[in-house]
C-alpha positions in Angstrom: 70.5 117.2 82.6 68.0 119.3 84.5 67.7 123.0 83.5 69.5 125.4 85.7 69.4 129.2 86.0 66.3 129.7 88.1 66.7 132.9 90.0 63.8 132.1 92.3 60.8 129.7 92.1 58.6 130.3 89.2 61.0 132.3 87.1 63.9 131.1 85.0 66.6 133.0 83.2 65.5 133.1 79.6 67.7 131.2 77.2 68.9 134.3 75.5 70.4 135.5 78.8 72.0 132.2 79.9 75.3 132.7 78.2 75.8 136.3 79.2 74.8 135.3 82.8 77.4 132.5 82.8 80.1 134.8 81.5 79.1 137.4 84.2 79.5 134.8 87.0 82.8 133.6 85.7 84.3 137.0 85.3 83.1 138.5 88.6 84.2 135.5 90.7 87.6 135.2 89.1 88.3 139.0 89.4 87.3 138.9 93.1 89.5 135.9 93.6 92.5 137.6 92.0 91.9 140.7 94.1 92.2 138.5 97.2 95.4 136.9 95.9 97.0 140.2 95.0 95.8 142.6 97.7 98.8 144.2 99.5 97.3 144.3 103.0 96.1 141.3 105.0 92.9 143.0 106.1 92.1 143.7 102.4 93.0 140.1 101.5 90.6 138.8 104.1 87.9 141.1 102.8 88.2 139.9 99.3 88.4 136.2 100.4 85.1 136.8 102.2 83.6 138.6 99.2 84.7 135.9 96.8 83.3 133.1 99.0 79.9 134.9 99.3 79.8 135.6 95.6 80.4 132.0 94.6 77.8 130.7 97.1 75.2 133.3 96.0 75.8 132.4 92.3 75.5 128.7 93.2 72.2 129.2 95.0 70.9 131.5 92.2 71.6 128.9 89.5 69.9 126.2 91.6 71.8 123.4 89.9 71.3 119.7 90.7 73.5 117.9 93.2 74.7 115.7 90.4 75.7 118.6 88.2 77.7 120.2 90.9 79.4 116.9 91.8 78.2 116.8 95.3 76.8 113.3 95.2 78.7 110.2 96.3 81.1 108.9 93.7 80.8 105.6 91.9 83.1 102.9 93.1 85.0 102.6 89.8 85.4 106.3 89.3 86.7 107.0 92.8 89.0 104.1 92.7 90.5 105.1 89.4 91.1 108.7 90.5 92.7 107.6 93.7 94.9 104.9 92.1 96.3 107.1 89.3 96.9 110.1 91.5 98.4 108.3 94.4 100.7 106.4 92.0 101.8 109.7 90.6 102.6 111.0 94.1 104.7 107.9 94.8 106.5 108.3 91.5 107.3 111.9 92.2 108.7 111.1 95.6 110.8 108.3 94.1 112.1 110.6 91.3 113.2 113.2 93.8 114.9 110.6 96.0 116.6 109.1 92.9 117.9 112.6 92.0 119.4 113.0 95.4 116.9 115.3 96.8 116.1 115.0 100.6 112.7 113.8 101.7 111.2 115.6 103.5 112.6 118.6 101.7 111.3 120.8 104.4 111.7 119.0 107.8 109.8 121.6 109.8 107.0 122.2 107.3 104.2 121.3 106.8 103.2 120.3 110.3 100.5 117.8 110.9 98.1 120.6 111.9 98.7 122.5 108.7 98.3 119.2 106.7 94.8 118.8 108.0 94.0 122.4 107.2 95.3 121.9 103.7 93.1 118.8 103.2 90.0 120.9 104.0 91.3 123.7 101.8 91.9 121.3 98.9 88.2 120.2 99.0 87.1 123.9 99.1 89.3 124.5 96.0 87.7 121.6 94.2 84.3 122.9 94.9 85.2 126.3 93.4 87.1 124.7 90.5 84.6 122.0 89.6 81.2 122.9 91.0 81.5 126.5 90.1 84.0 127.3 87.4 83.9 124.0 85.4 80.1 123.8 85.3 79.9 127.3 83.9 82.7 126.7 81.4 80.9 123.5 80.4 77.8 125.5 79.7 79.7 128.0 77.6 82.1 125.8 75.7 81.0 122.2 76.1 82.6 119.5 78.3 85.9 118.8 76.4 86.9 122.5 76.0 85.8 123.2 79.6 88.4 120.8 80.8 91.2 122.9 79.2 89.6 126.3 80.0 89.0 125.5 83.7 92.5 124.0 84.1 94.1 127.1 82.6 92.2 129.4 85.0 93.2 127.1 87.9 96.9 127.3 86.8 96.8 131.1 86.3 95.5 131.5 89.8 98.8 130.1 91.1 101.0 132.6 89.4 103.8 133.6 89.9 104.9 130.4 91.6 106.6 128.4 88.8 106.2 125.1 90.6 102.6 125.4 91.5 101.6 127.0 88.1 103.1 124.1 86.2 101.8 121.3 88.4 98.3 122.8 88.7 98.0 123.0 85.0 98.8 119.3 84.6 96.9 118.4 87.7 94.0 120.6 86.8 93.6 118.9 83.4 93.4 115.5 85.2 91.1 116.8 88.0 88.7 118.4 85.5 88.6 115.4 83.2 87.9 113.1 86.1 85.1 115.4 87.2 83.7 115.5 83.7 83.7 111.7 83.6 82.7 110.7 87.2 81.1 113.9 88.6 82.2 113.9 92.2 84.5 116.4 94.0 85.2 114.1 97.0 87.9 111.7 95.6 89.4 114.6 93.6 89.6 116.7 96.8 91.4 113.8 98.5 93.9 113.4 95.6 94.4 117.2 95.4 95.4 117.2 99.1 97.7 114.2 98.6 99.5 115.6 95.6 99.8 119.0 97.2 101.3 117.6 100.4 103.6 115.5 98.2 104.9 118.6 96.6 105.4 120.2 100.0 107.4 117.1 101.1 109.6 116.9 98.0 110.2 120.5 96.8 112.4 122.9 98.7 110.6 125.8 100.3 113.0 128.2 98.4 110.9 127.3 95.4 107.5 126.7 97.0 107.4 129.7 99.4 105.1 127.8 101.8 102.8 127.0 98.8 101.9 130.7 98.5 100.6 132.3 95.4 99.9 135.9 94.2 101.5 138.6 96.2 102.2 136.2 99.1 104.7 134.3 96.9 106.6 137.5 96.2 106.7 138.7 99.8 107.6 135.4 101.4 
């Protein structure tokens, strides 16, 4: 794997600073993200969303990782097919289980709309970039690949507090997403599956539990 950590051409972060620098990136980005999720005013939330996005992009550019390491290359046919097959089968099983238990499908007839569904598909890919290309790669550098799967999935799940449904499902889903990224190194099929599973939850779980898929302070205020 190519070396990363070049701050600008001709100068690389010394090995002795690599781990502290990775820790610094993880902590700063996650704290900024949590500020966005828990800020009480919309204007403040938007400010922290912008700050988080810029921070992640700056750190990504500063590290200058390879396209392969970030998972931005095209997936292999087998890897993409396996991810899609397993995950879409899970979505069908979840829908059938809810139907078998007597739950209505869709559980929320007026939500999500087609317009919101497309927005969520884009948002799912953005989430996977942050989760895999940013958080996983740094956890991988700090802890090694197997431990990074659990660590990154736990961070992903914790970001969905206090929603009990999303916190539980994102822990299980995060473990699968991170393991698939570790094996096949592409965010694109994972982003598609993320969107499919998220929309399946929105179609099968009552909004009294989902609160429009909101997390952080938005879940409490819905």
